[in-house]
N, C-alpha and C positions, 0 to 999 in steps of 0.2 A: 928421675926428676926430684927436685927439692920439695919439702913440705910447703903446701900452699895455705896461707892464712887468709881467711875472708875478712874484709874490712868494709866499713861504710865509706861512701865517697867523701864525706866531710873530713875524714882522717887523712886524706891524700895530702892536704896542705902541710902536714907535719913530716912528710917523707922527703928524703933527698935522693936525687937521681944522678946516675953516672952518664957521661957522654958516650960510653961504649955501646956498640950495637950488640944486642942480646941474641939475635938470629944470625948465624954465620952463612947459611945457604941462601943464595939469591932466590931460589924457588919459594922458600918459606917467607922471605920478605915480601915477595909479590903477592903471595896468598894473604899475608897479614894486611897489606894495603887494600886488596879486594874486599876482605872481611870488614875493614874499617869503613870503606865507602858504603858497603851494604848496611852496616850498623848506623851510619849517618842517615841514610835514606829511611830506615825503619824508625829511627828516633824522631826525625822531622815530620814524617808522614803519619805514623801510627803511634808515636810516643812509646814504642817498644824498648825494653831494656835488653842489654846484652851483658855477658860476663867478660870482663877484660882481666887477663892474667898478666902481671908485669913484675919486673925485677927492679929493686932499688939499688942504690950505690953500695950498700953493705951486703949485696947479693941475697937478700931475703926476697921471697916470692909471695906476692899478694894477689888476691882476686877481689874485684869489685863488681857489683851488679848496678848498672847505671844506663842512662840514656846518653847517646853520643849526639851532640849538637852540631859539631863541625870538625872536619879533618883538614888540618893545614899541612904544610910541607914538613914540619918538625914536631908538631904537637896535636893532640886530640883535645877538643874543648868539651867539657861537661857542664852540667848545671852549676850555678852558684860560682861562676868564674873560676872553675877548677880546670887544671890541665895535666895531661900525662904526656911525657915525651914519647914519640912513636918508637924511637930506638930502644926503649925500655919494655915495650909490649911483646910478650911471648905468644899470646894467643887471644883470639876474639871468638866467642861462641854465642 
């Protein structure tokens, strides 16, 4: 795997994302969706943070520790009106 750079959620606004899907296996995409829904429940009920690892358009890999407020069909909503495209997310822990 590529080097993972940790960033603050406020830096996400400066990143560009690709439309390509970063997970090729259907099983991994289903697991990602399950983990995102779990993160949303933890965020809304307990204000717990999760680590989201994602890839940008220039294929750099970043990790952010944040609270997930909502999961849509295409994007994950974070605090301060920030969004990450679901297709860019590699892992949720």
